[in-house]
N, C-alpha and C positions, 0 to 999 in steps of 0.2 A: 830524652826526658824534658829538656828545656823547651823543645818545640811543642811537646804535649801540654806542658804547663801553660805556655803562651796561648795555645788553642783553647784550653779550658777557660782561662781568664778572659780571652777575647769573646767566647760565647756568653760569658756573664755580662760583659759590657754591652754586647748586642741585645741580649734579652732584657736587661734593665732599661736600655734606651727605648726598646719597643714598649715596655710597660709604662715608662714616663710619657711617651707619645700618646698612649691610650688615655692616661689620666689627664694630660693636657687637652686632649679632644673633649673629654667629659666636662672639664672646667669651661672650655670655650663655648660649649653648648648647654650650659646650665640653665639658660633661659629660652632655649629653642623649643617651641611647641612640638610635642610628639617625640622628642629625642629620648631614647632609653639608655640609661647608664650602661657603659661597657666595662667589663672586668678582664684585665689581662691574665692570661693563663700561661704559666711557665712550667716546664716539665723537664726531667732529666733526659739528656740525649740518649738515644738508643745505643745499646752495645757497651762493651768495655774495651779499654786499651790493652795492648799486649802486657802491660804491667798489672792488669787486673783492676784498674781504677776506672771511674766513670769518665765520660768524654765531654762533660760540661752540661750546659742547660740550653733548652730549645724553646723559643716562644711559639705558642700555638695561637690560633685565631681567637680573638677576644670574644667572650661570651656576653650576652645581654641579660640584664636583671629583669626578666620577663615573668609576669605572673598572669596567666590566662584568666584565672577566676576573677582576680581583682579588676583586670581590664574589662572583662565582660560586665561585671557589676557596675563599673563606672559608665560604660556605654549605655547600659539599660537605664540607669538613673538619669543620665543626660537626655535620653530619648523620651522618657516620661515627662521630664521638665519641659522639653521642647514642645511636646504635644499640648500640655496645659498652657504654655506660654503663647503658642500660636492661636489657640482658641481665645485666650484672654485678650490678645491684641485686637482680634476682630470684634469681639463683643463690646469691649470698652470703647472702640471707635464708633459703634452704633448707638451706645447708651446715651451719649450726649444729645442725640436728636429726640429723646423722649423724656423731657423733664417732668417732674411731678409738681413743679412750681404752680402756684395759683396766680402768678403774674405774667407768665410767658408760656407759649406752646399750646398744644391741643387742650390740655386740662383747663388752662385759663380761658381759652376761647370757648370751650363748652359752657363754662360757668357764665360767661358774658352773654352767650346765645340764649340761655334759659332766662336770664334776667331781662333781656330785651323783650321777651314775651310778657313779662310782668308789666313792663311799661305800656305795651299795647293794650293789655287788659285794663289799665287805668285810663288810657286815652285811645280808644279803638278808632276814632275818626282822625287821629293825627297821622298824616301821611309820613311825617319824618320818623315817627316811632316804627311804622311798618317798614320803611326803607332801611332802618337800622337792623331789623331782623334779617333782611336780605343781605346786607353788608356782612353781618356776623356769620351768616350761613356760608357766604363766599370765603370768609376767613377759615372756617372749619374745613371746607373743601380744599383750600390751599394747603392747610396743615396736613391733611390726609395724603394729598398728592405728594407733598414734599417728603413726608415720612416714608411713604411707600417707595419713592424714588431713592431715598437714602439706603433702604434695605437692599434694593436692586443693585445700586452702585457698590455697596459693600460686598455683595455676593460676587459681582463682576470683578472687583479688585482682588478678592480672595482667590478667585479662579485664575486670574492672571499671575498672581504670586505663586500659586501652586504649579502652574505651567512652567514658569521660569525655574522653579526649584527642581522640577523633574528634568528639565532640559540640562541644567547644570550638573545634576547627579548622574545623568547618562554619561557625561564626560568622565566623571569620577569612576564609574563602573568600567569604562574602557581603560582608564589609567591603571586600575587595579589588575586587570587582565594583562596589561603590558608589563606591570611590575612583576607579576607571577612569572612571565617569560624571562625577564631580566634576572630574577632570583635563581631560576633553574640554570640559566647560562653561567651566571657568576659562580655559583657553587660548583658546577661541573668543571670550571677552570681552576678550582682550588682557592678562590679568592673569598674575602669576607663580603657577605650580603647584608651586613648590619644596617648600613645607611638606607638600603632599599627597603628593609623591613620597617625602619622608622617611618619612611614615607608611606608605606602600606598601612601602618597603624594610624597615622594622621588622617589619611583618607577614609579609613574605616570609622574614625570618630565622627567625621562629617556625615557619612552615610547613616550612621546610627542616629545621630541627632536629627537628620532630615527625614529619614524614611523608616527608622526603627530597624535597620538592617543588623544582622548578626553574622559573625564569621566563624569558620571552623578551620583550624590549622591542620595542614596536611603534612605527612612525613617528609616531603621534599622541601618544606619551608614555604610553600605557597598557601593561599587561603581560598576557600570557597565562601561565597556570600549568598545569604538567602534573606528574603523579605516575606514575612507572613507564610513561611514554609515553602516559598517558591525560590529555586536557585536562580540567581541573576548573574553570578560569576562562578564558573566551574573551570578551574585550571586556567588555561590561557584564553578562554572564551567568555565574552560578556554579552548579556542580553541588553536590550534597550527598552525603556518604559514610555508609555504614552497615556494621556487622559482619555477616558471614554464616557459617553453619556452626557447628560446635561445637569444643571444645578438642581439639586433635590435627589438625583440618582447618579451623581458624578462618581467615577471610579478610576482605578489605575490598572493597566494591564501591560503585558509585554507586547512588543510589536508583532509577535506571533499569535497573539490572542489569548494568552493565559492570564486570567484575572489574578491580581496581586492585592491581597488584603492588607491595609495599613492598620497596624494595631498600636503603634506608638510613633513618636517623632513628630516634627512639625507638620508633615503631610497629613498625618492622622488628625491632628487638631484642626487644621484648615478644612479638611473634608467634613469633619463634624459640624463646623460652622456653616459650610455651604449646603450640606445635605440635611441637617437636623435643626440647628438653632435658628438660622435666618429664615428658612421656610416656616418654622413655627411662629416666629415673630410676625412674619407677613400674614400668616393665617389669623393670628390674634388681632392684628391691625385691621384686616379685612372684616373681622367680626365687629370691631368698633364701628366701622363705616356702615356695615349692614344694620347694626342696632340703631344707629343714628337715623338712617333713612326710614327704617321700619317704624321706629317709635314716633318720629315726627309725622310721617305720612299717615299713620294709623289715626293719630289724634286729629289731624286736619280733616280726615274723612268723616269725623264725628261732628264737624262744625259747618259754618256757612260763611260765605263771602259777604262783603259789605252790601252786595246787591241781592243777597238772600239765596244765591246759588249754592248747591252742595259743594263742600270743600274738596279740593284736589291736592295732589302731592306737591311738595316743595323740592324734594330730592329725587334725582334719578340714580339708579344704582345698577351697575353691570357686574363686573367680576370682583369688586371689592374696592379697597381704598384708592387704587389708581384710577378708577373709572367713575367714582361718585361725582355727580354734578347737580346743577340747579335746573328745575323746569323753566325753560326759557320764558314762557308766558308769564309766570308768577314773578320771575326776576325783573321782567319789564314792567309789570303792573302790580305793585305791592298790595293794591286793594283786593287782589284775588286771594290773599291770605285768609284762610277761614278762621278768623278770630271770634266770630259770633257764635253764640249758642242757640240762636233762633233764626229762622228764615223769614220771619214776619217783617214786613217793611212798614215804616222806615226804621224800625228798631234794630234791624240787622247791622246797619251802619254804625250804630252807637253801642252795640253790645260786645263786651269783651270776655264773656264767660268761657268760651273755648280757649282763648288766649291764656286765661288764668289756669285752666286745666293743663295747658301745655307747660306753663311755667312751673306747675307743681310736679312735673315729671323729672325735675332736677334731682339727680342722685337716686333715681328709681333702681330697685334691686336688679332689674333685668335691662337697665338702660345703658347707653354708651359710656356714661361717666364711670359707672361701676366696672364695665368691661375694660375701659382704658386703665383705670387704676390697678385692676387685677393683672393686666398685661405688664405694666411698668413694674409692679411689685415682683412678679415672677422673674422678669429680667434682672431686677436688682438682686434678688435672692440668688439666682444662678451665678451672677458675676461675683457676688460676695463670697460664695462658696468656692468659686474658681480662684479668687485672689488668695484665699486661705490655703488652697491646694498648692498653688504655685509657691507660696512661702514655705510650706512644708517640704515640697519637692526640691526647692533650692537648697535647703539644709542637707537633705539626703544626698543630692548630687555633689555638693561641696565636700561632704564627708567621704563619699566614695572616691572622689578625685584625690583627696588628701591621702587616703589609704594607698591608692595606686602610686602616687608620687613618693610616698615613704619607701616603696620598694624599687620602683623603676626610675624615679627622678634622681637628679644629681645632687648629692649632699656635698656642698662645697667644703665644709670643714673636714669631713672624712677623706675627701679626695686630696686635700692639702697634706694630711697626715700620710696618706699612701705615697704621695709624691716625695715627701721627705725620706720615707723608708727606701724607695727605689733609688733615690739619689745617693743615699748612704751605701746601698748595695753596689751601685755603679762605681762609687769611689773605691770601695773595697776591691772590686775586680780590677780597677785601674792600678791599684797599689800592687796587686799580685803581678801584673804585667811589668810594673816598674821594678819590683824585687827580682823577678826572673831576669830582666834585662841587666840589672846590676850584677847578678850572679854570673851571667854569661860573660859580661865584660871583665869581671874579676878573673874568671877562668882563662880567658884569652890572654890577659896580661900575665898570668902566672906561667903560661907556656912560652 
């Protein structure tokens, strides 16, 4: 009977020590990202002793405070925020190159350009006034070239970032498949796979944020991962992703050729910038350049040069803002600007009627100034709406994460209370051992 009592008490000591180790692990990892709180499980030992009493207590594998619904909700909220945040980053980076200021940038240079024609109208024979028109036209061309290059650079940078993200996440997909293998092996050996599951959860958080990936838990503890309905991790096998197409129609597919639709996550936001927003901005900027060339060249065609010759174009235009330029002959000889409203000599050299008509085109309803302001206002409205969206989604993501942490995170206060309870139980079991030992000593001495 003494041996049985010692065995039962010893099982209590062992079980309580196991429980305290679990709580200590929780406390040590209270600030570890991705760690899920573990709960020690103690159960009565199987069977009964010959005396009809229990055989003590047995510690089982620690369970995890896992809530799949809350975890999925947190991942989806994080993915939505990452999508908006990635798009916001690209658009805010390009916005600074398109000021609405009247003192700097394309808007200011357009205003100065029209005003220079007013000066020519007042002094048509002044070569300095005509040269100023050419100089300001050159400034406009430089503005348009710079702005077009900025959009192209932003598009290229965004594509490089997306490529790097896909490359990094390919490694994550491989790691998840390897973790699935390790989880199967660990559980088959009867060991706890909780630490592996924590790693799995942390990697899934990254994939959700980057690619909008979702996971489905399998009965054996592994997960399958899909993106846009396409399985990219199935058991111990992982697919790899790659970019396909070019800016404007850039996409993602598996290396076996299956198209993967990005519906959320940073990749979706970056793709939206590359394929939708930046091409639209480029198109609107090209429209400004085309309007400028068409407006100016059309008005010049209605006038005459200082020598009475019919007016010719000032701007050359090819594929848009990146290719607009000056007609070389006019740039070299400002007297070829068709400022006159008459071909009669010598009046043509001193007539500024057409120059005045040109100056009056400032702020025309279908002119480049209106087109540019509409472009900048559209950009500003989109970014303002996106900023509000990011602010709202940040609150949603924080709330979702807080809800998840309330269930799966480590509550230090409650863990300290549990530690105290297990310590007291440990001490109680130890006292049983001490009491049985004293009883056995007394019996031995009595004999």
